[in-house]
Each structure stands twice: as structure tokens, then as C-alpha cells.
N, C-alpha and C positions, 0 to 999 in steps of 0.2 A: 370745671364745666362751664365755659362760656357759650351764650346761645342767643343774643344779640349784640351788635354793633353797632350803633349812629355814625353818622357823620360829624357831627359836632361831638368833640368829646369833652371830660370832665375839666371844671376850670380847677387848678390847683393839683392836676393828676400829676403822679411822678415821671419826668424824663428819661429817656432813656441816657444811661451813662453819668448824672449826677442828679441831685435833686433838687439844687439850689440853684440849675443852670437857667437864664432867663428863657424865656419864649421868643422866637423869632418867626418872620415870614419862612412857610412851609414845614413846618417843626410840627413832628407826630408827640402830643403828649398821649402816653398810654398808661393806664392801669388795669391791671387783670387780676381780678377777686375769683376766691372759690364760692360755688352757688351759696356754700352755707355763710360765710364772713358777707356776700352780698345782699341776703336775706337779712339778717342781724343786724345790718346798717338802713336798710330799707323800712323795718319795723320801728326803728327809732326815729325814722322822718330823714333822716342825712340828704341834706339840698342837694348836694351830688346826685347823689342814686337815685332821688326821684325824676328826676331827669327823663331817665331812661322810660318810664314808665309813659310817657308822654311824650315822645319823640314822633313824630310824623311818619306815618309810615311809608312817604316818597324821600323821607331822609333817613333812613335804616339801611345800612352797607349789605345787613346780613340779618335774618331773623328766622330759627328752625321751626320747627313744631315745638317743641318746650318753648321757645322763645315768646312764641304767641300765647302759647298757656299761661305764663309768667304776667304778661302785660292783661292778659283777660283778669288778673287777680287783683288788679289795683283796687278795684274795692274793699278788699278785705286787706290791703296793706295801709291804705291812707286813712290816719287818723287824725285826733285832736294831739296826738303825741309829736307832730311835725310842729305844732307851736314852738314847744321848748328849741328844736333844734333850729329854727330858722331864728328864732329869737335871739338865742346862743350865738349862732353865728353873726348874725349883725351887730349885737353889744360887741363882740371881741373883735369885730375891723373897725366899727367907731372909735375904740380904745386904742389899738395901733396905728389909726390915723391921725388920733390925736396926742398921743406919744404915753397915755395913760396904762399901756400893758406893752412892753417889748418895746425895742428900739422904734423910733419914728422916720415913716419915708425914707427908707434906705434902699429901697427897689427899683425905683426908676429917677434917680435926681436929676434925670433932664426933664422930666413931667413937672417937679417943684420948682426948679429953675425957670420954666417956661409959665406956669399958671399960680406956683406958690406953693402947691401941696401936691398929692399921689393924684390925678384926676383919674385914673384907672382904679385905683383902689376903692376910691370915693363910689365910683360906678357900681362896682360890684358888691360894696356895703346896701346902695340902695337897691339895688335890684334881688338882693334878698330878703329886704323888706317888701318890696312888689308882688314878689313871686311867693312869699309867704301869706299874704294878705289872700292873692289869687285861690290859693290851695285852700286855704280853710274858709274859703266864704264858697267855692265852688267846686272844691273836691278835684279839681283839673287842676292843668298849667298850659298856659297858652305857649307854643314855641313856634315862632320867633312870638317875642311877650306884646302884649296887646297895647294900644295907644290908649290915652297919649305918656304913657309909664315909659314906653322903648324911646320916642323922642326926647323925653325926657332926660333919660339915661345918656342917649347919645349927646347932648347938650353938656352935660357932665362929663362925658368924656373928651370933650372937645374945649373944656375948660370957660365955657360961655356960662356957669353957675357957679356962685362964689362958694368958698370953704363952709364958710359961716352958714351959707342958704343950704348946703349939704347937709351940716349938722343939725340943724334945725330941722329940715324933712327927715332925716333918719328918726329924731328925735321924738317928730309925730308919729312915724313906722312902728316905732318901738312901744310906742302906746296904744297903736291900735292891735298891733299883734298882742300886747297884753290881755285888752278886754276878749280878744278872742278865743282865749285860755278857755273860757265859759261860756260865751256865745256864739261859736262855731257850730254848726248842723252837722259837723263830721262824727261820728262815733268817736267815744272816748278812747275808745283801745281798738288797734287791729285785731284781726281776727286770726290769732297765731297758732290756733290748731288747724284751722285750713291750709295757712300756708306753710305748717311746717309739714303737713301730710304731703302736699305736693310734692315739698324738697322730697323728702325721703323717696316717694314714689318715682321720681324723676331721678334721683341717683342708682336705684334698683335698674329701671330701664335702661339707663346708658351702659351699668356696669356688666348689664344680659347680652350687651351687643356684643 
């Protein structure tokens, strides 16, 4: 039961036909979740799922009444739980970039040849840190990202920032996210009861059509 679709689609979404195919210009990355699964991921603070709650109105392809209701529940969904999700994803990206976890730099060999490391992977590693900090301190995500983070990430993607500098900045972001586990102004937990009540009511309304 999907009721919101955005122009910019989730990073790492499954591509039609095969899961490991690389994205190229004009591709459509598409992932479809049941409302129940989407809700479960949102309550855990999944970084990709969070984007849908903050997509600007003029970037939505389609949003019906239920979609608007869901987005209005953002304050009940976002909590300090997002800290663990964003920190965990950042650390996993960092470990893969350095080869500590899984195979190193296997997705974009042309970037490694050009810059010495996968700059796109490094960019997404740092993006998770910047977005996690914004969400944990403001309860919101800016899309597109705010300056100066946006310009810095573009420099990373274009190979104008060294791998060591990227890893150093990632380490700083890790520490800042760690500190926000207790310092964030967000509530400790999401309002699961409110979101579950809305979800069940949404299913009932759709089933009655």
C-alpha cells in the first residue's frame, strides 16, 4: 500500500532485473515496501527511509491523503534511535572503503584508477554523517543538503579531497554522532503506539474501498 513517491529515489535501492547491476544515466531505482515494513524501518531510523519524510513538496511525484497523513507524523517517528542507524551505516561504509569489512573498492574501479579510491563511496559515507548530525540536532533533513556540507561532498565526489582527509572527516563525524546519543534534543524513543494506530487505521480504510 504505497501512497508517497518522490523524484529522488533511495540510494542502494534494488534495480529491476538484478540486484548488483550498477546504476547508469536514466536508470530507475525502485523499491516497494508494504506500509508495515516501511513503518518498521522508519521507527529504527533507517537513513534511506527517513528521506521520504523530508522530501520537499515540489519534488513529490505523487502523494495522496494517506501519504500526507504519514508525513505529518514525522515528529512521532524521528527519535534518538536514528543515531544508531546513521552511525552504524557510516561505520560500515568506512570499513568497506578501507577494506576492514568485505572487499575493498570493487564497485567502481574507474574511480579508483582515476583518484586512488572510490570517491562516490566516500561521498556517501560522509553524507550519512552530515545528515545524521542535522537530523539529531534539528529533527529535520534538508533536501538538497545545506552548505557547506553539500559543496564539500561534491568536492569529494570529484576527487578534490584525499582519501585520508575523507577518512579523517569520517572519524570526526563518528565522534559527533556518538556524542549525540545522549546530547540530542530528540525524544529517546519514537511514539510507536501512535504510528501503529495510524497504520492499522490506514489499512482498514484501504481495505474498505
